[in-house]
C-alpha positions in Angstrom: 81.1 81.2 111.8 79.6 80.0 115.1 79.0 82.4 118.0 82.0 81.2 120.0 84.3 81.8 117.0 82.9 85.3 116.6 83.4 86.1 120.3 87.0 84.8 120.1 87.7 87.0 117.0 86.3 90.0 118.8 88.4 89.3 121.8 91.6 89.0 119.7 90.8 92.4 118.0 90.3 94.0 121.4 93.6 92.6 122.6 95.4 94.1 119.6 93.7 97.5 120.0 94.7 97.6 123.7 98.2 96.3 123.0 99.0 98.9 120.3 99.5 101.8 122.8 101.5 99.6 125.1 103.7 98.5 122.2 104.3 102.1 121.3 105.3 102.9 124.9 107.8 100.0 125.0 109.3 101.0 121.6 109.7 104.6 122.7 111.6 103.5 125.9 113.8 101.2 123.9 114.6 103.9 121.4 115.5 106.4 124.0 117.8 103.9 125.8 119.4 102.9 122.4 120.0 106.6 121.5 121.4 107.2 125.0 123.9 104.4 124.6 125.0 105.6 121.2 125.5 109.2 122.5 127.2 108.0 125.7 124.5 109.1 128.1 122.0 107.3 130.3 118.7 108.0 128.6 115.5 107.8 130.8 116.6 107.1 134.4 114.8 109.0 137.1 111.1 108.1 136.7 110.7 104.5 137.9 113.4 101.8 138.1 115.8 102.4 135.3 113.4 105.0 133.8 110.8 102.4 132.9 107.9 104.7 133.8 109.2 107.7 131.9 107.1 106.9 128.7 104.1 106.2 130.9 104.5 109.6 132.5 104.8 111.2 129.1 101.6 109.5 128.0 99.7 110.8 131.1 101.0 114.3 130.3 99.7 114.1 126.8 96.4 112.8 127.9 95.9 115.6 130.4 97.3 118.3 128.2 94.9 120.9 126.8 93.9 120.2 123.2 94.0 123.4 121.1 92.6 124.0 117.6 94.2 126.7 115.5 91.9 129.6 114.6 92.5 129.2 110.8 92.1 125.4 110.8 89.5 123.4 108.9 87.8 121.7 111.8 86.6 118.5 110.1 90.0 117.7 108.4 92.0 118.8 111.5 90.0 116.5 113.8 89.7 113.5 111.6 93.4 113.4 110.4 94.9 111.6 113.5 92.3 108.9 113.3 92.9 108.3 109.6 96.6 108.0 110.3 96.3 105.7 113.3 93.5 103.3 112.5 95.1 101.5 109.4 98.0 100.3 111.5 95.5 98.6 113.9 93.8 96.8 111.0 97.2 95.6 109.6 98.0 94.0 112.9 94.9 91.9 112.6 96.4 89.8 109.7 100.0 89.5 110.8 100.8 85.9 111.7 103.1 86.1 114.8 102.8 82.3 115.0 100.6 79.7 113.2 98.1 80.1 116.1 98.6 83.7 117.1 96.8 85.4 114.2 93.4 87.0 114.2 92.4 86.6 110.5 93.9 84.3 107.9 93.6 86.1 104.6 94.7 84.5 101.3 95.7 88.0 100.0 97.2 89.2 103.3 100.4 90.3 101.6 98.4 92.7 99.4 96.3 93.7 102.3 99.2 94.8 104.5 100.6 97.1 101.8 97.3 98.5 100.5 95.7 99.5 103.8 98.6 101.7 105.1 98.4 103.8 102.0 95.2 105.3 103.5 97.3 107.0 106.2 98.9 109.1 103.5 95.5 110.8 103.1 95.5 111.6 106.8 98.8 113.4 106.6 97.7 115.6 103.8 94.5 116.3 105.7 96.6 117.3 108.7 98.8 119.6 106.7 95.9 121.3 104.9 93.5 121.4 107.8 96.0 123.0 110.2 95.9 126.3 108.3 99.6 126.7 108.5 102.1 126.9 105.6 104.7 124.9 107.4 102.2 122.1 108.1 101.0 122.2 104.5 104.5 122.1 103.1 105.4 119.2 105.4 102.3 117.3 104.4 103.0 117.7 100.7 106.6 116.5 101.2 105.4 113.5 103.2 102.8 112.5 100.6 105.3 112.8 97.7 107.9 110.8 99.6 105.4 108.1 100.8 103.8 107.6 97.4 107.2 107.4 95.7 108.8 104.9 98.1 105.7 102.7 98.0 106.7 101.6 94.5 110.1 100.0 95.4 108.6 98.7 98.6 106.0 96.7 96.6 108.5 95.6 94.0 110.8 94.3 96.7 108.2 91.8 98.1 106.9 90.9 94.6 110.0 88.8 94.0 109.3 86.9 97.2 105.7 86.4 96.2 106.8 85.0 92.8 109.2 82.5 94.5 106.6 81.4 97.1 103.8 81.3 94.6 101.3 82.8 97.0 100.1 86.2 98.4 99.4 84.7 101.9 101.9 85.6 104.6 101.4 82.2 106.3 102.2 80.4 103.0 105.3 82.7 102.5 106.6 81.7 106.0 105.9 78.0 105.4 107.7 78.2 102.1 110.9 79.2 104.0 110.6 76.3 106.5 112.2 73.7 104.3 114.7 75.9 102.6 116.8 79.0 103.1 115.3 82.3 104.1 114.3 84.7 101.3 116.5 87.3 102.9 119.5 85.1 102.0 118.2 84.3 98.5 117.2 87.9 97.8 119.5 90.2 99.8 118.9 93.1 97.5 115.2 92.9 97.9 115.6 92.8 101.7 117.8 95.9 101.7 115.3 97.8 99.4 112.4 96.7 101.7 114.1 98.2 104.8 115.1 101.4 103.0 111.7 102.0 101.4 109.9 101.2 104.6 111.9 103.7 106.6 111.3 106.3 103.9 107.6 105.6 103.7 107.3 106.2 107.5 109.6 109.2 107.5 112.3 107.7 109.6 115.9 108.9 109.7 117.7 109.4 107.3 114.5 109.8 105.2 112.7 112.2 107.5 112.7 115.3 105.3 108.9 115.8 105.8 109.5 116.7 109.5 112.8 118.7 109.0 112.8 121.0 112.0 115.1 123.5 110.3 112.8 123.8 107.2 109.2 122.9 107.9 109.2 123.2 111.8 108.1 119.6 112.4 106.0 118.7 109.4 102.2 118.2 109.2 101.8 117.7 112.9 103.2 121.0 114.0 99.8 122.5 115.0 98.7 119.4 117.0 99.0 118.9 120.8 97.8 116.6 123.5 96.1 113.3 122.6 95.8 114.3 118.9 99.6 114.6 118.6 100.0 111.4 120.6 98.0 109.5 118.0 100.4 110.5 115.3 103.3 109.2 117.4 101.4 106.0 118.2 100.9 105.4 114.5 104.6 106.0 113.8 105.8 103.4 116.3 103.1 100.9 115.4 104.1 101.2 111.7 107.8 100.6 112.7 106.8 97.4 114.5 104.8 96.4 111.5 107.8 97.0 109.2 110.0 94.9 111.4 107.3 92.1 111.6 106.9 92.0 107.9 110.7 91.9 107.4 110.8 88.9 109.7 107.8 87.1 108.1 108.7 87.8 104.5 112.5 87.6 104.5 113.7 85.8 107.8 111.4 82.8 108.0 109.0 84.1 110.5 108.5 81.8 113.5 110.5 78.9 112.0 113.5 77.8 114.0 114.9 74.8 116.0 114.2 73.9 119.6 112.7 77.2 120.8 108.9 78.0 120.5 107.7 80.0 117.5 107.0 83.2 119.3 110.5 83.2 120.7 112.0 82.9 117.3 109.7 85.7 116.1 110.9 88.0 118.8 114.6 87.1 118.2 114.3 88.0 114.5 112.2 91.1 114.9 114.2 92.8 117.7 117.4 93.2 115.6 115.5 95.0 112.9 113.9 97.4 115.5 117.3 98.1 117.0 118.8 98.7 113.5 116.0 101.3 112.9 116.8 103.1 116.2 120.5 102.9 115.5 120.1 104.7 112.2 118.3 107.5 113.9 121.3 108.1 116.2 123.9 107.7 113.4 123.0 109.0 110.0 122.3 112.6 109.0 119.2 113.7 107.1 119.3 113.6 103.3 118.5 116.6 101.2 115.1 116.5 99.5 116.6 116.2 96.0 118.8 113.3 97.2 115.8 111.6 98.8 113.6 111.7 95.7 116.4 111.0 93.2 117.5 108.0 95.2 114.0 106.5 94.9 113.3 107.1 91.3 116.9 106.6 89.9 118.2 103.8 92.1 115.6 101.9 94.1 112.9 101.6 91.5 115.1 100.3 88.7 117.0 98.0 91.1 113.8 96.6 92.5 112.4 96.0 89.0 115.6 94.2 88.0 115.3 92.1 91.1 111.8 91.1 90.1 113.1 90.1 86.6 115.8 87.9 88.2 113.3 86.2 90.5 110.8 85.7 87.7 113.5 84.2 85.4 114.5 81.7 88.1 110.9 80.8 88.8 109.9 80.3 85.1 112.9 78.0 84.4 112.4 76.1 87.6 115.9 76.8 89.0 114.6 77.6 92.4 116.2 79.7 95.2 119.8 78.8 94.5 123.2 80.5 94.8 123.1 81.9 91.2 120.1 84.0 92.1 122.0 85.6 95.0 124.9 86.2 92.7 122.7 87.7 90.0 121.0 90.0 92.5 124.3 91.2 94.0 125.7 91.9 90.5 122.7 93.9 89.6 123.0 95.9 92.8 126.7 96.6 92.2 126.0 97.7 88.6 123.4 100.2 89.7 125.6 101.3 92.6 128.5 102.2 90.2 126.1 103.8 87.7 123.6 105.8 89.7 124.5 106.0 93.4 127.4 108.3 93.2 125.5 110.6 90.8 122.3 110.8 92.9 123.3 110.7 96.5 126.9 111.8 96.6 126.5 114.9 94.5 127.5 117.9 96.6 125.1 120.8 97.1 125.3 123.4 94.5 126.9 126.7 95.5 124.5 129.6 95.7 124.5 132.1 92.8 126.9 134.9 93.7 125.1 138.2 94.2 127.1 141.2 92.7 128.1 143.7 95.3 128.3 147.3 94.1 131.6 148.9 94.5 131.8 151.6 97.2 131.5 155.1 95.9 134.8 156.9 95.5 135.4 159.6 98.1 135.1 163.1 96.8 
């Protein structure tokens, strides 16, 4: 690479690093307004016009707030954990192709890269839970790691079928493969649904947010954090949500392809509904129990995602291509698993507690 190319690449990376906090502020504001509409209230309103400066005011408060370290904390793990959680999201944004020109690095294995690197953030959460010196933080960290590791399996299998059909692990090639045909979200609707569910669970979003259950673990592995350190966890969460919506657009909705309008406009038009859907779920659905959460992954999503891969591979081997029979086969497989496992895993009522025998009152003398 020549010196101008290196300088341009460095400039693009700096733009992404500076845009990530701004992106998080915008998403927080949109989520607050969305939840306000769902709950029939105004949401942020007083700070700035239509409350636009509320998230900025919150950011200034977090930056100026005193940063405390628990007395029983392990300093090195406690301090490094927010960085380990936040940095992988920045590196993932480097390879996401927003348009054919608006991409920092063109990797041939970018699909593998965007799913391998965020797994490092799981280590950061267990460091935060263990390093905080709190049993609530440790329990939340263990829950989050178990949940994230489990749901990464159906998440990877959901995009494996798309990689088989596209014949490439490059995000740009996957988008271009959808330019002359139907979107993979239409061809593989089951994989698209699994992708969204597993992505929400991996990032502990409602209704899969058992790791931060306020009534049980008091906020999860970040309970002992404050100020800028706590803000880094929140920045990582919203950056990961944006990455999830972006990958959903690129892998399943054709990316920037569309008639008349520029590519970046189509990208925003496809990404925004996914983000609003994620925010809508938070204001609509209750939190699952931990046994429902893990059972739904291992007994429903993983077998269903494996079956979807088999269907995609079969159509690819015999050269049938992305046709209507593939959609029918995927939907039939999903219906079969729904009838067989869903009602037994998720809809099982909570067990009644074991009755404790109460001694009879002593007879009056």
